[in-house]
Each structure stands twice: as C-alpha cells, then as structure tokens.
Residue frames relative to the residue before (quaternion, step in Angstrom):
aa qw qx qy qz dx dy dz
X 1.0000 0.0000 0.0000 0.0000 0.00 0.00 0.00
X 0.7031 0.4426 -0.2440 0.5003 3.60 0.73 -1.10
X 0.6327 0.5486 -0.3297 0.4360 3.54 1.00 -0.69
X 0.6334 0.5313 -0.3312 0.4548 3.49 1.06 -0.91
X 0.6637 0.4949 -0.3295 0.4539 3.55 0.97 -0.99
X 0.5862 0.5534 -0.3729 0.4594 3.76 0.87 -0.81
X 0.6571 0.5624 -0.3035 0.3998 3.53 0.87 -1.19
X 0.6515 0.5136 -0.2562 0.4962 3.40 0.99 -1.24
X 0.6628 0.4712 -0.3494 0.4654 3.79 0.69 -0.79
X 0.6606 0.5052 -0.3463 0.4342 3.60 0.85 -0.75
X 0.5982 0.5394 -0.3451 0.4817 3.62 1.07 -0.66
X 0.7258 0.4497 -0.2957 0.4283 3.52 0.75 -0.92
X 0.5517 0.5897 -0.3436 0.4794 3.64 1.33 -0.60
X 0.6855 0.5028 -0.2534 0.4615 3.48 0.81 -1.21
X 0.6788 0.4777 -0.3207 0.4562 3.64 1.01 -0.71
X 0.6340 0.5399 -0.2947 0.4687 3.47 1.02 -0.79
X 0.6019 0.5273 -0.3230 0.5053 3.60 1.06 -0.94
X 0.6884 0.4791 -0.3046 0.4515 3.72 0.69 -0.96
X 0.6694 0.4555 -0.3246 0.4889 3.71 0.89 -0.75
X 0.6331 0.5114 -0.3680 0.4496 3.70 0.92 -0.54
X 0.5944 0.5911 -0.3091 0.4492 3.45 1.11 -0.85
X 0.6867 0.4627 -0.2410 0.5062 3.46 0.79 -1.16
X 0.6970 0.4728 -0.3519 0.4083 3.68 0.78 -0.64
X 0.6323 0.5407 -0.3011 0.4660 3.40 1.24 -0.77
X 0.6068 0.5296 -0.3191 0.4995 3.61 1.15 -0.69
X 0.6904 0.4611 -0.3016 0.4688 3.66 0.86 -0.69
X 0.5691 0.5126 -0.3754 0.5220 3.63 1.25 -0.65
X 0.7103 0.4550 -0.3494 0.4078 3.68 0.57 -0.84
X 0.5595 0.6148 -0.3411 0.4390 3.49 1.11 -0.75
X 0.6822 0.5308 -0.2649 0.4274 3.53 0.98 -1.16
X 0.6325 0.5513 -0.2681 0.4734 3.33 1.09 -1.17
X 0.6726 0.4992 -0.2920 0.4616 3.59 0.76 -0.93
X 0.6781 0.5110 -0.2879 0.4430 3.54 1.04 -0.76
X 0.6223 0.5727 -0.3129 0.4323 3.52 1.27 -0.54
X 0.5654 0.6163 -0.3682 0.4061 3.60 1.20 -0.61
C-alpha cells in the first residue's frame, strides 16, 4: 500500500520535473531569439 503511494509520488515528481525542464528550455530559446 505504502509502496504504491510512493511510486505514484515518484511519477508525479518526474512529470513535474520534465515540464519544468521543457519550460526553462522554451524560456532560454525565447531569450536567445531576442538578442
């Protein structure tokens, strides 16, 4: 039971990290284009 919960949490964290990385890459891209 607890293991399942932990697994779910890990997946959510991974998902959020991936979204953050993508957002930061898009931000960097926009900044580079403005120069």
